N, C-alpha and C positions, 0 to 999 in steps of 0.2 A: 610823281610830281617832280618837276625840275625848276630850278631857278638859277639865274646867272646875274651877278651884279658886280659893279666896280666900286670899291670902297674909297675912302678919302685919301689913302696912301697909294692908290693906283692898282692895288692887287684885285684881280678878278676872281671871285669865289663862285664855284660851281657846286650845286648840291642836287641830290636826288638821282634821277635816271635820265641820262642824255641819249635819247633815241630819235628816230626819224621825225616824230611828231614835234620835237623841240628844236629842229634845225633853224626855223625862222627866228625864234626867240634868241638863240645863241648867236646867229649871224648878225642880228641887229646890234648886239653889244660888241662882238668881235670886230665888226666892220668899223666901229668907232675908235678902235685902237690904232694909233699912228706912230707909237714909239714902243721900245722894248718894255715888257711888263711880265709879271708873274701871274700864272693861273694857279689858284689854290684848289686842289682836288680833294681836300680833307673831307668834304661832305658829299662827294660824288660816289654813289654806290655802283653805277653801271654806265658803260658807254657802248653804244652800238656803232657799226661801221659808218653810219650817216654822221654821227658825232665826230668820228675820226676825220671824215672828209672835210667837215667845217673847220676843224682845228688845223688840218693840213693847208687848206686854202688861206687861212689867216696867216699861218707861218710863212708860206710862200710869198705872200704879198709883203709881209714885213721884212723878210730876208732880202728881197729884191731892193729894198730901200735902206739896207744896212742895219736893220733892227731885228728883233726876234722875241719869241715867247719862251719863258722858262716855266716848266711845270713842276709843281711842288706838292708834296703830301699825297702821292698816289698810293692807294691801297695795293696789296700784293697782287690781286687779280687784275686790276687795271694796269699795273706796272708790267705784268706778264703780257697782256694784250699789246701794249706799246712795243715790247721787246719782240714778240712774234711778228708784228707788222713791220718791224724795222724802224719804227718811229723814234726809238731811243737814239738813232743816229741823226734824226732830223731836228729833234727838240733837245734842249738842255733840260735834264730831269734831275731834280733834287729830292 
């Protein structure tokens, strides 16, 4: 199961497993982001390459307008995936 939601302080929380079957759900939320914000990965257990692609597209769109995404609370496995993919140079990771 996967969920993505934006809370009242603007932080976007991702939980569960972000795989190809969840791309449309994630894209619907991420496409609504128009300024810099934080994505909280504390509840995310897994991310597939399709999920990485959605995040990359959102980051590219935001960076082109002078904004960007900050990723927070990545578990060690997901942090390693971002490092191996080189995404630690594309996103601010806390």
